[in-house]
N, C-alpha and C positions, 0 to 999 in steps of 0.2 A: 548476488549480482544486482547491479543498479537497474531499477525498473522505470519504464516510461508509462506514465499514467494518462489514460483517456478519461479523466474524471471531471472534477468541478470546473476546470478551465474550459471544457467543451460541453458541459451539461446543457441539455435542451429543456428550457422552461416553457416553451411554446409548442409549436406543432412538431411533435416527435417524429412524424413520418417524413418530414423534409430532410433530405440528405445534406449534411454539412461537408462541402468539398474541402473547406479549410482543415477540418479534422482529418479527413482522408490524407490530404497532402502532408500534414504534420506527422502522422503515423508513418507514412512512407519515408519521410525524411529521417525519422528516428531509426527506422530499420536500415536505411542507407548508411547512416553514420556509425552503426554497430550495435544498436539496442536489440536484444533478443528477448527480453522480459517485457511483455506488454500487459498492462493492467487495466481492465475494464470493469463494467458492472451493468446489470440490468437497469439500475436506477438512473444511470447517466444518459440512457437512451441513445447511445452511440455505438452499439454493438454492430450494426450494419456497416457503419463507417470503418470500424476496426477490421471487420471481415473483408471489406472491399480493399482496404489498404494492404492487408496480408496477401490477398489474391493477386493484386496488381504488382506487388513487389517481387513475386515469383521466387520467394525464398522457400527452401525445403522446410516443410512443417516441423520436421524433427529438430530443426535448428532453433525453433522458437519456443518460448515458455509463455503460455497464454493463461491469464487469470481473469475470471469474472466472478460476480457476486450476486446473491439473491437477497432481495429486500421486500419490494412490493408484492412479489409472488411467493412469499414465504409459506402461504397456505398450501402450496403444492410445489415444492422445490424441484421435483422431477420434471413436471410439465414446464416449469420456468427454465430449467437448464436446457431442455430439448428445444424450446423456442430460441434461447440464446445461441445454441449451436447452429440452428437453422439460419438465424440472422447473421452469424459470423462465418457461415459456410464451412464449418468445421465438424469433424467426427467426434472430437473430444476436447476438453480443456486440461491443461496441466494442473490447474489449481482452481477449486470452486470453494467460495467462502460464503458463510452466512454474514451478511453485511453489517448487521447490528443486533444487539440482544433485546432491543426495546419493544419487540412485538409481543412479549408476554413477561409477566413477573412470576409465572408458575414454573418451577424447575422441571416438572413433568412435560411441559410443552417443549422446552429446550431439548430434553432427552428424546422426545418423539421425533423432533426435526433432525436431530443428529443421527438417529437410526436411518432416516431417509437418506441423509448424506452418505452414510456408510454404504447403503444400497447402490447409490450412484457410482461410488468408487468401485464396488464389486462388479457393476455392469460395464465398467471401462469408459463411462462417460466423463469421468474426472479421474485423472491420475492421482491427485492428492486432494484432500479436503481440509478446510480450516474455518476460521472465524475472523471477524473484524470488529473492532470497538468493544470487545469483551473485557470485563474486569474479572479478578479472581473469583468473586462470588457468582459470576455468570458461568465461568469455566468449570467450577467444581461439580455441579450436577452432571455435566457432560462427561467429565473424567470418571465419575462414579459408575457409569454404565457403558463407556466406550469400549468397543472392540478395536476400533482404530481411533487413536487420539488425534486431536486437531494438529495438523502439521505446523500451523503458523497462526499467529494473531496479528492482523494489521491494525495499527493504532496511530493516532496522532502522537508524534514524538520528535522532539528537537531540544536544544539546550535549555529552553524555558519550560519544558514539560518533559522531564527525563524519565518519568514512569519507573523509578527505581524498584519499587516493591513489585510492580507488575512484571518487569523484566526478570527479577529474581524468581518469581513464581513460575514464569515460563521455563527458565533454566532448570528449576527443580523438577519440572514435569516433562522435559524434553520437547517443549514447544518453541519453535523459532519465532523471532520478533521481526515484524516489518514496520517501517515508518512511513506514514504519509505526512505531507506538509513538513518535510525535514528542513526546509529553508526558511521557516517562519521567523527565526531569529534574525535573518538577514533582510527579511521583507516586512511582513505584517507587524512584527513586534519590535522593529527598530525605530528609534534608538534604544539601546539597553546596555547592560553591563558586560556583555560578551563582545561588544563592537571592537574594542581595542585589541583583544587577543585574536579575534578572527582576522582583523586587518594585518596584524603583525605576522601571523602564520601565512596569510595569503602572500605577503611580500617575501617571506622566507622561501616558500615553495613555488613562487612564480605562478600562482593560480588565482582564481577568484575566491572571494569569501564564501560564496555558495559551494564551491568545491571543497572547501574546508569543512563545511557543515555536513556534506555528503560523506566525506572521509571519516568524520567523527562518528557517524553511524556505523559505517563499515568496520571500523577498528574496534567497535564494541559488539560485533557480531549481529548487527541490526541491518536488515535489507531495506535501503531507502527507495522510495518511489517518488519520482519528481516528474515535472512536465515543462514544456516550453513550446511555443509556436515558431521559434527561431532556430533554424538549423545550426547556425554557428554556436549558439548557446548550448544546444543539445550536444554538439561535438565537444565543447569545452567541459561540460559536466562529466564526460567520459574520462577526462584526465584524472579524475579522482582515483582511478585504478593505478596510476603511475607513481604514487608516493604513499607514505604511511606516516601517521602521526605517532609521536613518542608517547609512552604512558604519562609522562609529566605534562605534555601538552593537552592530552585528553583530560587529565585531572584539573588543569587550569580552566578549561572550558566548562567542565562540570561545576567547579566551585563558583565561577562567575555566573553561570546560568542559574544556579540555585538561588541567586539573589532576586530573581524576578520570576513571576508566574504569568504565562500567557496560554490560553486555550482558544483556538479558533473555531472548534466544532463541538457540538453537543453540550454547550454550557448549561442548557436547561435541564439536562439529564444528570449531570454530575454535581449540581448544586454547589455548596460551599467547599466541598472536597475537591478543589480544582487541581490539586497536584497529583491525584491518583492516576 
């Protein structure tokens, strides 16, 4: 399902205690037009806004799928999750992710943190657990000791960063893939080689080029997470559920996308291996 992200667009770099009414209003609008998957994180410093929007929307909690992530509080994921739940005024989250693997290069550290994550699931504080920004070499130590495998890995993924080896690894191990920044080919990385095919398909299906990029994810079993502060655009993005790309069209986007590389996040961590 398409996710609505309360992430980098709403990230607080200043006074984190100041409530962002614009963020609250945007999340309420997203819920109003039909988004049920809401994606937040401790690092964004917007969990209070997310919780307020959920409460004011008066939607049955069981109808929503709430994700949050731990990063700054990775030393104590349990305490961090409990604070997140308090800030969001929730009893549990549907998905709890370790936001990034860069807190340690030691496999045993990742294994220890994963055991804590499994405990949080066992306590019912998180219905499912997973990771974000992990590579195969980061996932392998976890898989070696996991009683509960990561349900999902949320990574930057779009036509100019297709992550084919990583996605294949996920499929081999039963890990779902979620994409953040799925619209990068339309926005940050434009102009580029996929422009013409996206424009042609947008005309064919009478949707926007952004909706083509979202559908490109969905048709490859990838869960896209996007965001917008404009209610009409949020509603338009939901139209990606109303059509389906053909295998030939997906292949054409993949082939054109492979002609360019663009990474918007964690460039300093991935080094020259920018395609991984």
